[in-house]
N, C-alpha and C positions, 0 to 999 in steps of 0.2 A: 796315827797321822796327826800332825800338829795343826793347831787352829790356823796358823798362817798359811800352811800348805793347802788346807781345805778352802780357804778364802780365795787363794790364787787359782785353784782348780775351778771353783764356781765362777770366778770372773772370766776365766778362759772359755768355759762352756757358754756363758752368756754372750761374750764377744763373738764367739763362733756363730751362735744363733742369730745375733743381730746382723752379722755379716752375711750369713746365708739369706736372711730375710731381705736385706737390701739388694743382694744380687738377684734374687727372684723377682723383686719389684721392678728392678731396672730392666730385666729381661722382658717382663710383661709390658712395661711402659713402652719400651722400644718396639716390641712386637705390635702393640696396639697402634702406635704412631705410624709405623710403617704400613699398616693395613688400612689406615684412614685416609680420606681425601676430601677436599672441599668441592662442593658442587659449583661448576662454572656458570657464568651468566650467559645464557643463550637466547635471551629475549630479542625479538625482532630479527632473528636469524632464520635463514631458510631451514625448514624442518629436517631435511636430510643432512645438511651440514651440522645442525645442532646435535643430531643423534650421534654423528661421528665424533664431535667434540666431547660429548658425554662419555662415549665408549673409550676415548683416549685417556680418560681419567680413571679407568678401571670400573666404571659404573655401567649400569644397563639402562638404555633409553627405551621408554615405552610410549608410543604416540597414542593419544587419546582422541575422543571425538572433538571436532572443531568447535570453536566458539566465535560469536560475532564480536568484532572489535573495529571501531571506526578509525582508530589511530594506526593500526598495524595491517599491512597488506595481506591479502589472502595467501596462504601457504607458508607464512612465516610464524614463528613461535610467539603466541600472544601471552602465554602463561606457563610457568613451570613449577612443579612441586617435587621436592622441597625447593625453596628459593635459593638464589645464588649465595654462596658463602657458607651454606649449611654443611657441617662435617658429617660424612657418612663412611661406613666401612666399605672397602672395595667389594664390588659385586652387588651393592644395593641398587635399587631401582629409582630412576628419576622419571616422573611423568611429564610429558610435553603436550601442550594443548595448542594446536595450530589455529591461526586466525582464519575465519571464513569471510573476512572483510566486513563491510557495513551490513547491518541487518537489512533484509529486503522483504517486500511483500507485493502481492499482485494487486493492481488497480481493478476494481470491479467494473462491470458494464453498467453505465448510468444512462445510456441512450434510451429515450422513450419514457423516462421517469419525469414526473412533475418536479419542478425546481426544488421545492421544499423537501421532497423525499430524497432527491439526489444529494442535497446538502447534508441531510441526516445520515445517509449511507456513508458519505465521506468522513463525517465525524466519528461514526462507529468504527471505521477502519483506521482511525488516527491520521487522517489526511485532511487537507484544507482546500478551500476554493481560492485559487490565485486571482482569477478575474472571471467575469461573465461577459461574453460577447452576445449581442442580441440581434436577431433578424425578425422579419415579420412575414406572415402569410406562407410559411414553409411547412406547416403542419396544422392539424385540426384542433390542436390544444396547445396550452403553454407547457412545453416539455423540452427536455434536453435533446438536441439533435446530434451533437458530436462532443467529443472530449479529447483533451490532450494532457497527459499521455493516453494512448488508446487502451481499451480493455485488455487485461492480462499482462500489461507491461510491469516489469519488476522495478520497484522504486524503494527508496529508503523511507522508514516511518516518518511521518510529519511532512512529507512532500506535498507540494501544491498541485492542484489540477485546474486546468482552464476549461470552462464549459461554454458551448455554443447553444444558446437558448432561443426557441421560437417564442417571442414575446406576444405577438398578436395572432390569434387563430386564423387559419386559412379560410377564405370565403370562396364557396363554389361560384363559378361564372357560367352564365348561360347566354345563348343568343335569344333575344326577345322574340317570342312567337307573334304571329300576326293574328289579332283577334277581330279585325275589322270585318264586318259581315257575319260574325258569329253571334249567337244568342248570349245575352248577359249571363244567364245561369251557367252555360258551358264555360264561358270565359272566366267567371269567378271560381269555378271548381278547379280549372287547370292552374290558375294563378296560385291558389292556396296549396295545391298539391306540390308545386315547385318551391313553395316556401316564400313567395312574394307577399308583400302587404298591399291590400287593396285600399286605395284612398276612396273618398266619397264619390259615388257614381253620379255623374252629371246628366240630368235629363234634358234633352233638347228636341225641339220640333224640327222634323225633317220629312216633308211630304213625300209620299211614295214608298216609305220604308216601314216595315213592320215594327210595332212597338217592341222595345227590349233588344233591338239589334244594335250591336256595337258599331258606332260611326267613326270613332277616333280613339286613339290610345296614346299614352305617354308613359314610358319611353316608346319610341317608334319601333315598329317591327324590324328585325334584322340587326339591331344594335346590341352591343355587349351590356349585360346587366349582372350584378352580383346577387348572391343569395340575400333574401330579406329586403330586396329593393321595393320601393313604393311605386305602385302602378296606378295611373289614373285612366278611367274609362268614361267615354261620352256615349250615351245610348239614346236611341229614338224613343220619344214619348208616345 
């Protein structure tokens, strides 16, 4: 075999090999391209419709646990993995995360708490005091009487709560007893038991009345008086 024939044979074999390689590469490339697809954008789409769109591209949609999202309504897709435009083989899985809407939390029960403690509770719950409305004499202490929103209401984090506060403690009211004709010692004991304050007892001369007998009182018997009222007595000397 001549050298020229050998070279032609080698060239032919090499060309055949290169041609076969190109053919195989072309077939593989076409096969891969035909089995690949791009992930569609299904953000802010109803979850069921989003799954149908994913499946129409030859992909598998898998709905995951929901996530809170203040911008996307509940039930619509808030996030997808992989993102839109990513190229996948047909049959691959796309994860869909539906929105749960805005994050919510329950408002605690603040009624009966001192104002400072109620404010601290709100701060711990990441809530704020919008305003405080005040009344007087509706409770025995400076406490929260009511709130808006009411306890257990679902609100977004950072929401404001309005408080109705009893600013002045309630004072008990009594009908003033009648001490006229009573002994000073008995009258003093009853007054102190009821929480009244006894002013200086005035001694007066009154013929025919036993010493120490109450002759007059202020406030007068039968009138309304509040707790810790100051009472004056005039007694026989």
